[in-house]
N, C-alpha and C positions, 0 to 999 in steps of 0.2 A: 869344651866338648870336642870329641874327635871329629864331628861333622864340621866344626868351625875350622879345624886344621885343614880339612879337605877343601873347604871354600876358599881359604886363604891361598892355598896352592893353586887352585883353579884361577883365581883372580890374577895372581902373579904370572901364570903361564899365558893367560889371555892378554894381559897388558903387554907382555913381552912380544906377542905377535901383533897386537894392534898398533903400538906406538910406531914401529918402523913404517907400517903402511900409511899411517896418518902423516908422518913426516914426508912421505913420498908424494902425497896427493894434495897437500895444503900447506899454508904458512902458519896456521893456528889450529888448535884443537883443545878440547875440554875433557877432562877426566872427572866424573862426579861420583863420589862415594857417600851414600846416605845410609845411616844405621838407625834403627828404632829400638832403643833399650837393649842393645847388644854390645858385645866387645868389639870396638872399632880397631882392633889390632891389625887387621888387614890393611888399614891405611898406612901404617908404618912400612909394611912390606911393599906396598905399591909405590911409595915415594923412593924407596931404595931401588926399585926397578927403573924408575925414571932417571935416577942418578947414574945407573949403568949405561944409559944412552946419552949422557951429558955431552960427549964429544960430537954428537950428531945434531944437537939442538940449536946450533948457531943460525941466527936469522929466523928462528921459529918462535912461536909463542904458545906455551902450554899453560893452561889454567887448570888447577886442581881444586875442586870443591870438596870439602869434607863436612857433612852434616851429621851431627851426633848429639845425643843428650845423655846426661848422667855420668859422663866420664871426665872428671875434673883434671885428670892428668894428661888428657889428649893434647891440648895446645902445646904443653912443654915437650912432650914426646915428639910430636911432629915438628916443632921448632928446631929440635936438635938435628933432625934429618934434613929439614929445609935449609939449614945453614950450609949444608954441603952441596946444594944444588946450584946450577948456573942461574944467572939473572933472567934467562928466558923462561924460567918456571915461576909461576905465582901461585901460592897456596893460600886458600881462604878457608878458615875453620868457622863454620856457621852453627851456632847452637840451635837445636831443634831436631825434629824427626823428618822422615822422608816426605811428609806432606808439604814441607816447605821447598821441596826440590823445584817445582815449576818457577817459583819466584827467584830462587837462587840462579837457576840456569838462564833465565831472562836477563837478570842483572849482569851475569858474566858474558852475555852476548854469545851464547853457545850455539845458537841456531845457524844452520847453513855451513857448518864446518864439522870435521870428524868429532864424534861424541861417543864416549864409552861411559855407561852408567851402571853402577852397582846400587841396587835398592834392596837392603836387607831388612826383612821384617815389615815391608811396606804393603799396604793394601793396594792392589792394582786398579786404582781409580782412573777414570778417563783423563783427568787432568795430569796425573803423574805420568801416564803412558804417553800422552801427547807431548809432554815436555821432553821425555826421553827419546821420542821419535823425531824431535826437531833438528837433530844433527844430520849432517850429510857427509858421509853415511852415519847411521845411528846403530849402535850395538847396546844391548841391555842385558844385564844379569839380574834377575828378579828372584828373591829368596823369600819364601813364605812357609807357613805350616802346611803339611801334606794332606790337606782336607778338601781341596777344591781344585779342579783343573784350571790352569792359567792360559792355556792355548786359546780358548775362545776370546778372552779379553785382549790378548796380544794380537790375534787376527783382526779383531774389530778396530784396534788402534792403528792398523796399517802395516804391521811388520810382516813381510812376505815369508820369512823363514823362522820357525820356532822349534826348539827342542826342549823337552821336559824330562826331568829325572828326579826320583826320590833318593835322598841320602839317608840310609838306615844305620843307626848306631848299633853297636854290639849289645846283646841282652845284658841287663843288670843281674839277672838270675839265670843259672843254668837251666836250659830247657824251656825258657819263657818266651822264646822267639825274639825277633828283632824289635827293639824299641823304636817307637815312631821318631823320625828325625825331621828332616826338612825337605821341602820341594824346591827345586831349582829350575828355572826356565831361562833359556838363552834365546833372545830375539834379535834378528838382524835382517838386513836386505842383501847380504853378501854371502855367496856360496863359500868363498874363501874363509870368511870369518866363522861360518858355521863349521866348516871342516876343522879349523884351528881349535874351536871349542871341543869338538868331538875328540880330536887328538889329545887335547889337554885332559879331557874327562877320563880317558883310559890310561893316561901316562902317570897320574898321580900315585903317590905311595898309598898302600892300604893301611891307613891310620887306624890302629886299634880295632880292626875288624869292621870298619865301615863298609857297607855294601850298597849297591845300586838296585833300584827297582824301576822298571819302565811303567809309568802310569798307563800306557796303552796296552800292556800285557794283561789279558783278562785273569789268568791265574795269580798274578802279582808275585811272580817268583823273584827272589833276590839273587844277585850275582856278585861275585867277588870283584873288587877293583883290581885292575892290572892290565898290562898291555895285551895279554892273550885272553881277551874277553870270551867268556863262555857263550857260544852262539846258540845254545839251546832255546832260550826264550825268543830270540830273533827268528829261529826256525818256525816256531808257532805263529808268530806274527806274519811271516811270509806266507804260510799256509792259509791264514785268514785272508790275506790279500789275494792269493791265487784262487780262493773260492769265488771271487768275483769275475774270474776269467784269466786266461793265459797272459803272461807278462814276459817281456824280454829280460835278460840279465841286467841290461842297462836300466830298465824301469824299476827292477827290484833293488838295485843298488841305490837308485835315487830315493825309493821308498824308505830304505833303511836309514839313509842320511837325514831325510826331512821329516819322517814320521815315527822314528824310534830313537832310543838312546844310543844306538849303534852307529858305527862308521860305514861308509859305502863298502869298504873292503871286507867288512865282516859278513856282508851278504854272500860273498863267494864261498866263505867257509861254511856258512849255514846251509847254502844250497848243496854243497858237496855232501854234507851229512844227510840231507833229505833225499838226495839221489841215491846214496848208498843204502838208505833204509827203504827205498822204493816208494816213498811218500809223494814224489813228484817224478815227472818224466821230462825229457828234453828233446828238442828238435833243432838241428840234427842230433842223432843219438850218440855220435862219437865226435871226438876232436876237443879242442880247447874250449873251455867254458867262457867264450867271448861274449861281448855285449849284445850281439844280435841273436844269440841262442834263445829260443822260445821255451819257456818253462810252463808246464801245466800241472795242476794237481791230479793225482792218480785216483781213479775210482776204487773204492774198496772191492777187492777181489777181481778187478778188471783192469783194462788198459787205461792210460792217462786220458783225461777229458780233453 
């Protein structure tokens, strides 16, 4: 599926940012990849990324857990890649679905050290989320069907920062609209990790028409994947936030990063469009759109509130 190609690229990009940071702050780390009845092809790509950092792994211990079911070729495929990895990397292929992740992480001694978890097709149970949260720091990519919000469960599990996005596949029939795809949530305690995820989100190739939808956007508008993200839906979300009262540009940038699918920098582009349209006003009225500039929603037919 095209959405799987996007997920694979997101995993590769996130791992490429996560592993150097883990190497910098600890002597060991765990990468956990758990799949429920899905193609675990992303595991091959993840191991190849690890191999690209082989020269930096001396004196480090990286444990890679791969949980999957129904893919009899997986051990042989991963074994071929594992044979090219340095001795500092240990790969464990565990039969089963993501429900076994808590036991596998405990057995691997993942708690208290950097942990990056991918749980694909997993129910966000308290046990699974607590296990994924046991790392220090802990980052989680959670993939489910797009039928329920994931943020409440991730907030309850203690993840301070959460981003959600729907991946929509191209329609199978002309004029039929987007086919339902997947919901992806990224949860972390690190601003840097969240920013890396957002950068990866908008840097992936537009595979076969896959588009994004922000679950927080009431109209549910889909936007094309690409570096120049369409700021239109973000403008609507910023207006909804401004309906609660004026905000500084810094506060709106933070809102974009932590409460929408967009990056902090996209808030500036969206605000410029809103200012040009007269939908918002700024104080001071002139000068650079710096972080301390106060933004207010405009009253219909009157001055800004």
